[in-house]
N, CA, C and O atoms as CSV, one atom per row, in Angstrom:
chain,resi,resn,atom,element,x,y,z
A,1,MET,N,N,8.841,23.436,-35.641
A,1,MET,CA,C,8.290,22.270,-36.285
A,1,MET,C,C,6.798,22.199,-35.957
A,1,MET,O,O,6.418,22.238,-34.787
A,2,LYS,N,N,5.987,22.100,-36.941
A,2,LYS,CA,C,4.544,22.035,-36.750
A,2,LYS,C,C,4.107,20.576,-36.820
A,2,LYS,O,O,4.487,19.837,-37.729
A,3,ILE,N,N,3.297,20.180,-35.837
A,3,ILE,CA,C,2.808,18.808,-35.800
A,3,ILE,C,C,1.376,18.795,-36.309
A,3,ILE,O,O,0.534,19.564,-35.846
A,4,MET,N,N,1.113,17.935,-37.244
A,4,MET,CA,C,-0.236,17.823,-37.797
A,4,MET,C,C,-0.983,16.710,-37.056
A,4,MET,O,O,-0.471,15.601,-36.903
A,5,PHE,N,N,-2.186,17.018,-36.605
A,5,PHE,CA,C,-3.010,16.033,-35.921
A,5,PHE,C,C,-4.068,15.503,-36.865
A,5,PHE,O,O,-4.554,16.221,-37.738
A,6,SER,N,N,-4.413,14.266,-36.687
A,6,SER,CA,C,-5.506,13.718,-37.487
A,6,SER,C,C,-6.825,14.253,-36.940
A,6,SER,O,O,-6.888,14.706,-35.797
A,7,ALA,N,N,-7.858,14.200,-37.741
A,7,ALA,CA,C,-9.176,14.685,-37.328
A,7,ALA,C,C,-9.690,13.890,-36.136
A,7,ALA,O,O,-10.337,14.453,-35.253
A,8,GLU,N,N,-9.414,12.595,-36.096
A,8,GLU,CA,C,-9.871,11.770,-34.980
A,8,GLU,C,C,-9.217,12.214,-33.679
A,8,GLU,O,O,-9.884,12.296,-32.648
A,9,PHE,N,N,-7.924,12.500,-33.716
A,9,PHE,CA,C,-7.218,12.921,-32.515
A,9,PHE,C,C,-7.723,14.282,-32.047
A,9,PHE,O,O,-7.896,14.494,-30.847
A,10,GLU,N,N,-7.959,15.199,-32.969
A,10,GLU,CA,C,-8.493,16.512,-32.603
A,10,GLU,C,C,-9.868,16.376,-31.969
A,10,GLU,O,O,-10.197,17.117,-31.043
A,11,GLU,N,N,-10.675,15.441,-32.455
A,11,GLU,CA,C,-11.994,15.211,-31.870
A,11,GLU,C,C,-11.855,14.698,-30.435
A,11,GLU,O,O,-12.619,15.088,-29.552
A,12,LEU,N,N,-10.877,13.824,-30.213
A,12,LEU,CA,C,-10.631,13.337,-28.855
A,12,LEU,C,C,-10.228,14.481,-27.935
A,12,LEU,O,O,-10.684,14.550,-26.793
A,13,LEU,N,N,-9.374,15.379,-28.424
A,13,LEU,CA,C,-8.963,16.521,-27.615
A,13,LEU,C,C,-10.142,17.430,-27.303
A,13,LEU,O,O,-10.228,17.971,-26.200
A,14,ASP,N,N,-11.050,17.605,-28.253
A,14,ASP,CA,C,-12.229,18.441,-28.018
A,14,ASP,C,C,-13.126,17.842,-26.944
A,14,ASP,O,O,-13.793,18.578,-26.218
A,15,ASN,N,N,-13.150,16.524,-26.834
A,15,ASN,CA,C,-14.008,15.853,-25.859
A,15,ASN,C,C,-13.324,15.626,-24.513
A,15,ASN,O,O,-13.934,15.071,-23.599
A,16,TYR,N,N,-12.075,16.045,-24.380
A,16,TYR,CA,C,-11.316,15.828,-23.150
A,16,TYR,C,C,-11.844,16.714,-22.036
A,16,TYR,O,O,-12.069,17.907,-22.237
A,17,HIS,N,N,-12.041,16.134,-20.868
A,17,HIS,CA,C,-12.467,16.889,-19.689
A,17,HIS,C,C,-11.500,16.568,-18.557
A,17,HIS,O,O,-11.327,15.406,-18.190
A,18,ALA,N,N,-10.876,17.596,-18.011
A,18,ALA,CA,C,-9.945,17.397,-16.908
A,18,ALA,C,C,-10.722,17.095,-15.632
A,18,ALA,O,O,-11.781,17.670,-15.383
A,19,VAL,N,N,-10.182,16.189,-14.833
A,19,VAL,CA,C,-10.801,15.811,-13.571
A,19,VAL,C,C,-9.762,15.992,-12.479
A,19,VAL,O,O,-8.622,15.548,-12.617
A,20,SER,N,N,-10.158,16.644,-11.394
A,20,SER,CA,C,-9.254,16.860,-10.277
A,20,SER,C,C,-8.941,15.534,-9.602
A,20,SER,O,O,-9.840,14.733,-9.346
A,21,ILE,N,N,-7.663,15.305,-9.313
A,21,ILE,CA,C,-7.286,14.082,-8.607
A,21,ILE,C,C,-7.024,14.358,-7.134
A,21,ILE,O,O,-6.617,13.461,-6.396
A,22,ASP,N,N,-7.254,15.591,-6.702
A,22,ASP,CA,C,-7.032,15.941,-5.309
A,22,ASP,C,C,-8.168,15.489,-4.407
A,22,ASP,O,O,-8.015,15.466,-3.186
A,23,GLU,N,N,-9.303,15.130,-4.988
A,23,GLU,CA,C,-10.425,14.690,-4.181
A,23,GLU,C,C,-10.180,13.251,-3.745
A,23,GLU,O,O,-9.877,12.394,-4.576
A,24,PRO,N,N,-10.309,12.976,-2.434
A,24,PRO,CA,C,-10.058,11.609,-1.962
A,24,PRO,C,C,-11.138,10.651,-2.444
A,24,PRO,O,O,-12.288,11.033,-2.659
A,25,ASP,N,N,-10.739,9.411,-2.605
A,25,ASP,CA,C,-11.700,8.376,-2.960
A,25,ASP,C,C,-12.596,8.094,-1.763
A,25,ASP,O,O,-12.414,8.655,-0.683
A,26,GLU,N,N,-13.536,7.239,-1.971
A,26,GLU,CA,C,-14.454,6.866,-0.906
A,26,GLU,C,C,-13.664,6.296,0.273
A,26,GLU,O,O,-12.782,5.457,0.092
A,27,GLU,N,N,-13.992,6.761,1.487
A,27,GLU,CA,C,-13.296,6.296,2.684
A,27,GLU,C,C,-13.692,4.854,2.985
A,27,GLU,O,O,-14.877,4.522,3.022
A,28,VAL,N,N,-12.699,4.006,3.198
A,28,VAL,CA,C,-12.946,2.613,3.549
A,28,VAL,C,C,-12.239,2.343,4.864
A,28,VAL,O,O,-11.037,2.571,4.994
A,29,GLU,N,N,-12.999,1.853,5.843
A,29,GLU,CA,C,-12.402,1.570,7.143
A,29,GLU,C,C,-11.652,0.245,7.069
A,29,GLU,O,O,-12.215,-0.783,6.694
A,30,ILE,N,N,-10.381,0.288,7.431
A,30,ILE,CA,C,-9.550,-0.908,7.401
A,30,ILE,C,C,-9.384,-1.391,8.839
A,30,ILE,O,O,-8.826,-0.673,9.669
A,31,PRO,N,N,-9.855,-2.581,9.141
A,31,PRO,CA,C,-9.735,-3.071,10.521
A,31,PRO,C,C,-8.273,-3.348,10.861
A,31,PRO,O,O,-7.482,-3.694,9.984
A,32,PRO,N,N,-7.917,-3.196,12.137
A,32,PRO,CA,C,-6.527,-3.475,12.522
A,32,PRO,C,C,-6.212,-4.959,12.345
A,32,PRO,O,O,-7.080,-5.821,12.486
A,33,ILE,N,N,-4.967,-5.224,12.036
A,33,ILE,CA,C,-4.537,-6.610,11.853
A,33,ILE,C,C,-4.138,-7.162,13.215
A,33,ILE,O,O,-3.220,-6.651,13.856
A,34,THR,N,N,-4.825,-8.194,13.646
A,34,THR,CA,C,-4.518,-8.817,14.932
A,34,THR,C,C,-4.139,-10.269,14.683
A,34,THR,O,O,-4.676,-10.911,13.780
A,35,PRO,N,N,-3.214,-10.782,15.483
A,35,PRO,CA,C,-2.803,-12.171,15.275
A,35,PRO,C,C,-3.911,-13.141,15.689
A,35,PRO,O,O,-4.698,-12.863,16.594
A,36,THR,N,N,-3.948,-14.258,15.018
A,36,THR,CA,C,-4.879,-15.310,15.418
A,36,THR,C,C,-4.251,-16.079,16.565
A,36,THR,O,O,-3.084,-15.864,16.891
A,37,GLU,N,N,-5.009,-16.970,17.178
A,37,GLU,CA,C,-4.469,-17.739,18.300
A,37,GLU,C,C,-3.247,-18.544,17.878
A,37,GLU,O,O,-2.319,-18.728,18.665
A,38,ASP,N,N,-3.246,-19.025,16.638
A,38,ASP,CA,C,-2.107,-19.805,16.152
A,38,ASP,C,C,-0.856,-18.947,15.992
A,38,ASP,O,O,0.260,-19.460,16.068
A,39,GLU,N,N,-1.033,-17.649,15.772
A,39,GLU,CA,C,0.097,-16.763,15.516
A,39,GLU,C,C,0.620,-16.070,16.770
A,39,GLU,O,O,1.684,-15.451,16.726
A,40,GLU,N,N,-0.101,-16.158,17.887
A,40,GLU,CA,C,0.324,-15.465,19.099
A,40,GLU,C,C,1.577,-16.123,19.668
A,40,GLU,O,O,1.712,-17.347,19.649
A,41,LEU,N,N,2.490,-15.296,20.174
A,41,LEU,CA,C,3.740,-15.774,20.755
A,41,LEU,C,C,3.781,-15.420,22.230
A,41,LEU,O,O,3.219,-14.412,22.658
A,42,SER,N,N,4.443,-16.248,22.990
A,42,SER,CA,C,4.675,-15.900,24.386
A,42,SER,C,C,5.802,-14.875,24.434
A,42,SER,O,O,6.507,-14.669,23.446
A,43,ALA,N,N,5.965,-14.242,25.573
A,43,ALA,CA,C,7.022,-13.242,25.729
A,43,ALA,C,C,8.392,-13.881,25.524
A,43,ALA,O,O,9.286,-13.267,24.941
A,44,GLU,N,N,8.554,-15.105,26.001
A,44,GLU,CA,C,9.836,-15.795,25.854
A,44,GLU,C,C,10.144,-16.091,24.381
A,44,GLU,O,O,11.280,-15.933,23.934
A,45,GLU,N,N,9.121,-16.520,23.633
A,45,GLU,CA,C,9.320,-16.796,22.209
A,45,GLU,C,C,9.655,-15.522,21.443
A,45,GLU,O,O,10.519,-15.529,20.567
A,46,ALA,N,N,8.974,-14.434,21.774
A,46,ALA,CA,C,9.236,-13.163,21.101
A,46,ALA,C,C,10.654,-12.691,21.391
A,46,ALA,O,O,11.357,-12.243,20.485
A,47,LEU,N,N,11.078,-12.788,22.645
A,47,LEU,CA,C,12.433,-12.375,23.012
A,47,LEU,C,C,13.468,-13.243,22.307
A,47,LEU,O,O,14.516,-12.748,21.893
A,48,SER,N,N,13.184,-14.514,22.172
A,48,SER,CA,C,14.100,-15.417,21.485
A,48,SER,C,C,14.259,-15.017,20.020
A,48,SER,O,O,15.364,-15.057,19.480
A,49,ILE,N,N,13.162,-14.634,19.383
A,49,ILE,CA,C,13.222,-14.205,17.984
A,49,ILE,C,C,14.003,-12.907,17.861
A,49,ILE,O,O,14.828,-12.756,16.960
A,50,ILE,N,N,13.742,-11.965,18.771
A,50,ILE,CA,C,14.402,-10.656,18.714
A,50,ILE,C,C,15.904,-10.788,18.936
A,50,ILE,O,O,16.695,-10.145,18.246
A,51,THR,N,N,16.296,-11.617,19.894
A,51,THR,CA,C,17.718,-11.759,20.214
A,51,THR,C,C,18.412,-12.779,19.324
A,51,THR,O,O,19.601,-13.046,19.501
A,52,GLY,N,N,17.700,-13.339,18.390
A,52,GLY,CA,C,18.308,-14.296,17.471
A,52,GLY,C,C,18.499,-15.658,18.087
A,52,GLY,O,O,19.353,-16.428,17.648
A,53,GLY,N,N,17.715,-15.963,19.097
A,53,GLY,CA,C,17.795,-17.282,19.705
A,53,GLY,C,C,18.881,-17.398,20.755
A,53,GLY,O,O,19.084,-18.481,21.304
A,54,VAL,N,N,19.587,-16.316,21.053
A,54,VAL,CA,C,20.650,-16.349,22.051
A,54,VAL,C,C,20.038,-16.087,23.416
A,54,VAL,O,O,19.351,-15.085,23.612
A,55,SER,N,N,20.283,-16.975,24.347
A,55,SER,CA,C,19.785,-16.776,25.710
A,55,SER,C,C,20.954,-16.449,26.623
A,55,SER,O,O,22.114,-16.549,26.223
A,56,ASP,N,N,20.642,-16.057,27.856
A,56,ASP,CA,C,21.691,-15.711,28.823
A,56,ASP,C,C,22.579,-16.916,29.124
A,56,ASP,O,O,23.759,-16.755,29.435
A,57,GLU,N,N,22.018,-18.119,29.035
A,57,GLU,CA,C,22.770,-19.323,29.364
A,57,GLU,C,C,23.852,-19.636,28.327
A,57,GLU,O,O,24.867,-20.246,28.664
A,58,THR,N,N,23.646,-19.223,27.062
A,58,THR,CA,C,24.614,-19.568,26.018
A,58,THR,C,C,25.662,-18.492,25.806
A,58,THR,O,O,26.606,-18.699,25.044
A,59,VAL,N,N,25.520,-17.347,26.461
A,59,VAL,CA,C,26.464,-16.246,26.250
A,59,VAL,C,C,27.606,-16.347,27.208
A,59,VAL,O,O,28.507,-15.508,27.186
């Protein structure tokens, strides 16, 4: 089956230029995410979250 292209489409193909995508984009330094004072947890609060709120006293 032969596909017929319009003249406009053939012109677009003639103007097509392949570009390598293997070249990395400009490097952007991403600062580490650190908690704010409002988001900081004590060790006890963190352990409570990890253990699902179960303490030794309730087990």
